[in-house]
Structures are given as C-alpha cells and as structure tokens.
N, C-alpha and C positions, 0 to 999 in steps of 0.2 A: 814497811808495809809491803808484803809480797804482791806482785802484780803478774798477771798472765792472761793470755788469750786462748780461747778454746772454741770448738764448734759444738753447738747444742745437739745432742743426740736424744734418743728416746728409748727408754727401757720399759716395755709394756706401754703404759699410758703416761709414764713419768718423764718429763724432760730433764736432762742432766748434762753436766760437763764432767770430763775426767780432769782432775786437778793435776797439774804438773808435779812430778816427783820433787822438784826443788821447792815447791810451795809446801807440800806435805812435810818435807824435811825442815823447812824454816820454822815451823811451829813447834818442833822438838817434842811432839806428843804423839801417842798412839791412841787408837780408838776414836770415838766421836770427838770432834773439835768444834766448839761453838765459835763462830766468827761473825764479824760485821764488816761492812765496807760498801763497795759499789759494784754494780753490774751496769756497764756502759753509763757510768755517772749517776745511776739511780741507786739511792741508799737501800741496802739490804741487811737482813739478819738471817743467818743460815747456820747449818751444821754440816761440817765435812764428815762424810760417812766412810769408814774404812772399807777398802776393797781387797786388802791383802798386800803383803810385801811392802808395808809402810806407805801405800798409796791411798788416795781418797777420791770420792766422787761428791759433787755438789748438786743436789736436786734443785730445780728451778720451779717454784710454785707459781700459781696463777697471778698472785699479786706482783711477784717479781717480773714475770714475763709481760704482763700488761704495762706495768710502770716503766720498764726499760724498752718496751715495744720490740720484743724479740720473740722468735719462734724456732722450732726445730730446723736445723740446718744453718742457722745464722752463726757467724763468727762474732764472739763477744769478748769484752775485756773486763776483767775483775781486778779489784784492788781490795785485799782482805787484811784484817788484823784479828788477833785473838779477842773474843768478846768475854770479858771477865764480869760483866754485869749480870744481874739476876734475870733469869728467863721466866720467872713466875708471872703469870697474868694476874691483874687485879681481880680480887674476888668481889662480886656484886654485894652490896650492903645487905640485900634481902637474904642472901645465902649466909653471910656472916652471922646475921641475927638468928637464922634457923639453926646453924651449927652451935651457936652459943646456948641455945635453949635445948639442945639434945646432945648430951655428953657422949653417948655411945656413937652417934653419927660423927661427931667432931673427932673422936679418937680414930675412927676408920679413915676419915678424910686426912688427918695429919700423918697417918702411917702409910697412906697410899703412895705409890710411886709418882713423882712429879708428872710424868707423861700421862698418867691416868687422870690426874687433877686437871691438866691442860685440856683433855678431851671434854670433860664435863664443862669447864669454863668456856671453851670455844662454842659449845652447844648453847649455853645460857647467853653468851654474848650475841648470838645470832638472832635472839628473840627481840621483837620490836616493841610489843605492848607490855606495860608493867603488869597487867593482870595475867598475861601469858607467862611472864617470867616468874611471878609468884606461884602460879600453878605448877610450873616445871621445877621450881626449887623444892616443892613438896615431893615431887617424883624423885629428885636427886636424893633427898633425905631417905626416902623409902628404899632406894637402890643401895645406899650405903648401909642401912640397917640389915638388908638381906645378906650382905657380905659377912655379917657377924655369924650368921647361922649356916653359911655355905661351907 
C-alpha cells in the first residue's frame, strides 16, 4: 500500500495534494485511478486525477477534510490502494420502480455515463422527505425522457 505525505494546496476552491511520482508509478496505470485508503488515519475513497507526465493529483472533498480534521496548508499522510470495488451508488427503490415502469427512461438511464447517474443519485440522496423524493423522481424521469428528443 503506497504511503506518502503532502501539503494540502488549493486550486480555485478545491483543496488537493500532488501525489508523489512514486505513488503514481506504483499503481501501474494511467488516467483516473480509483483508490481507497486513509487520510491521517481517516478512511477515504477517492480518485487520482492525471496531471500529465504520469503524475496525479488527489482532490480532498468536504467529507474527507472534516473527517480527517485537515485544511489548506496542513501536511497530511496518505496510505492508498487500488479500489477495485464498484463505485455505483445504490439506486433508491422509488427510482427503480419508476425506471421499471418506463422502458424509454430506463434505456436512457442504463446508457448514461456512470458520472451522470452519480449526479442524479447524489441529488436524490440529499432529499430528506419521502414525498420530496417521490416528486423529484418524477422530475428525473422527465429529464431522462427529454434526452431522447435532444
């Protein structure tokens, strides 16, 4: 499991660290690399983002920074390994039922890039009340159907 220390920087509004070249090399992969491990002993799941010349950057989201109690300028320690597990979020049952009852929307959903599905699922996951979730699932179905005619 590659380990390294780095100083948290900020690119625009996004906290990040530059991953040591030896860590990028250790994964023997190019492009985005899904990883899991720890940030100062706090469990994380992240993606190493390529910056060129076989190097990567790791962005630190709010959950990570709060959980590890870190901020821009802090020196942090990472232990990372390749994450071979599924990155798919669970689909709320109300959306599953809606997709099952609308074949056209289901086809669009299944052919959509995973990153787009994750955006919809993150939004639905943020809703607290069941009636709000139900109402917004109908909006998701309508948005999927609009993609057919786009």
